[in-house]
C-alpha positions in Angstrom: -17.1 119.7 109.5 -17.1 118.0 106.1 -14.2 118.3 103.7 -16.5 120.1 101.3 -16.9 123.0 103.7 -13.2 123.6 104.0 -12.5 123.8 100.3 -12.7 127.6 100.0 -10.4 128.2 103.0 -7.9 125.5 102.0 -7.5 126.7 98.4 -5.8 129.8 99.8 -3.2 127.7 101.4 -0.2 125.8 100.0 -0.2 123.0 97.4 0.1 119.9 99.7 -3.2 120.7 101.5 -4.9 121.4 98.2 -3.6 118.1 96.8 -5.1 116.2 99.8 -8.5 117.8 99.3 -8.6 117.6 95.5 -11.0 114.6 95.4 -13.5 116.5 97.6 -13.2 119.9 96.0 -13.8 118.7 92.4 -10.4 119.9 91.3 -7.7 117.8 89.8 -4.3 117.5 91.3 -2.9 119.2 88.1 -4.9 122.4 87.6 -3.1 122.9 84.3 -4.9 119.9 82.6 -7.7 120.7 80.2 -11.2 119.6 81.1 -13.4 117.5 78.7 -17.2 118.0 78.3 -18.7 114.7 77.3 -20.9 114.5 74.2 -23.6 112.7 76.1 -23.7 115.6 78.6 -24.1 118.1 75.8 -26.8 116.1 74.2 -28.7 115.7 77.4 -28.4 119.5 78.1 -29.8 120.2 74.7 -32.9 118.1 75.5 -33.5 119.3 79.1 -35.8 122.2 78.1 -37.9 120.0 75.8 -38.2 117.4 78.6 -39.3 120.0 81.1 -41.8 121.4 78.6 -43.3 118.1 78.0 -43.6 117.1 81.6 -45.0 120.4 82.6 -47.7 120.3 79.9 -48.7 116.8 80.7 -49.3 117.5 84.4 -51.6 120.5 84.6 -50.3 122.2 87.8 -46.6 122.1 86.7 -46.6 124.8 83.9 -46.6 127.6 86.6 -43.6 126.0 88.4 -41.8 125.1 85.2 -42.2 128.7 84.1 -39.7 129.7 86.8 -37.4 126.7 86.6 -37.2 127.0 82.8 -35.7 130.4 83.2 -32.9 128.9 85.2 -32.4 126.1 82.6 -32.4 128.7 79.9 -29.8 130.8 81.6 -27.6 127.8 82.3 -27.7 126.3 78.8 -28.0 129.3 76.5 -24.3 130.0 76.7 -23.2 126.4 76.7 -19.7 125.7 75.2 -21.5 123.8 72.4 -23.6 126.4 70.6 -26.1 123.8 69.4 -27.2 123.3 73.1 -28.0 127.0 73.2 -29.8 126.8 69.9 -32.1 123.9 71.0 -32.7 125.5 74.4 -33.6 128.8 72.8 -36.2 127.2 70.4 -37.7 125.1 73.2 -38.0 128.3 75.2 -39.7 130.0 72.3 -42.3 127.3 72.1 -43.1 127.1 75.8 -43.1 130.9 76.4 -45.2 131.4 73.2 -47.8 129.0 74.3 -47.9 130.2 77.9 -47.8 133.8 76.7 -50.9 133.1 74.7 -52.8 131.1 77.3 -52.4 133.5 80.2 -53.6 136.7 78.6 -56.4 135.0 76.7 -57.4 133.2 79.9 -57.9 136.5 81.6 -61.0 137.0 79.5 -62.5 133.5 79.9 -66.1 133.8 80.9 -67.3 132.9 84.4 -65.6 130.7 86.9 -65.9 127.5 84.8 -62.9 125.2 84.3 -63.8 124.1 80.8 -62.1 127.0 79.0 -58.9 126.4 81.0 -59.0 122.7 80.1 -59.4 123.6 76.4 -56.5 126.0 76.6 -54.4 123.3 78.4 -55.4 120.8 75.7 -54.3 123.2 73.0 -51.0 123.8 74.8 -50.4 120.0 75.0 -51.2 119.6 71.4 -48.6 122.2 70.4 -45.8 121.5 73.0 -45.7 117.7 73.2 -45.3 116.7 69.5 -43.0 119.6 68.8 -40.8 118.7 71.8 -40.7 115.0 70.7 -39.7 116.1 67.2 -37.0 118.4 68.7 -35.6 115.6 70.9 -35.5 113.1 68.0 -33.5 115.8 66.1 -31.1 116.2 69.0 -30.7 112.4 69.3 -29.9 112.1 65.6 -27.1 114.8 65.6 -23.5 113.8 65.9 -22.3 115.1 69.3 -18.6 115.2 70.1 -16.6 115.7 73.3 -15.4 119.3 73.8 -12.1 120.2 75.3 -12.4 123.1 77.7 -9.5 125.3 78.9 -8.0 124.5 82.3 -10.0 125.5 85.4 -7.4 128.0 86.6 -7.0 129.8 83.2 -8.6 133.3 83.1 -10.8 134.4 80.2 -8.2 137.0 79.2 -5.6 134.3 78.8 -7.5 132.6 76.0 -6.6 135.5 73.6 -2.8 135.0 74.3 -2.8 131.3 73.4 
């Protein structure tokens, strides 16, 4: 059994065993120390939705898969400790869901079984999503991102009010 599989059980035991497994469990030996969220991580998180939007629109079968994955990315990043990450994620989601929300209902009424109307709709989607996403990523890259100090891992949410 790997050390990673034993983390949950070992956390219930005493300190020396937790100390030995700390490198494998992702916990520090001092659970009281604050954690730091790097600026580069926040910046990349702010660009993930735009990157996914661009890749999904440039490869025709991917928008359907990205539609589901983007919901996960949105849920993860919308309540990020840096509110700007949530802002950029939200606007990237507006763009993608707006375009897809237009293409799918309109596509229901495309005549016949031809592929040409779908290619035109895809081209319009690319023309909207790709330049706007590039512009958004340039805007993210030009912002001043700073490291964020997070509370210790063992601190409960209610304890933040007492500090």
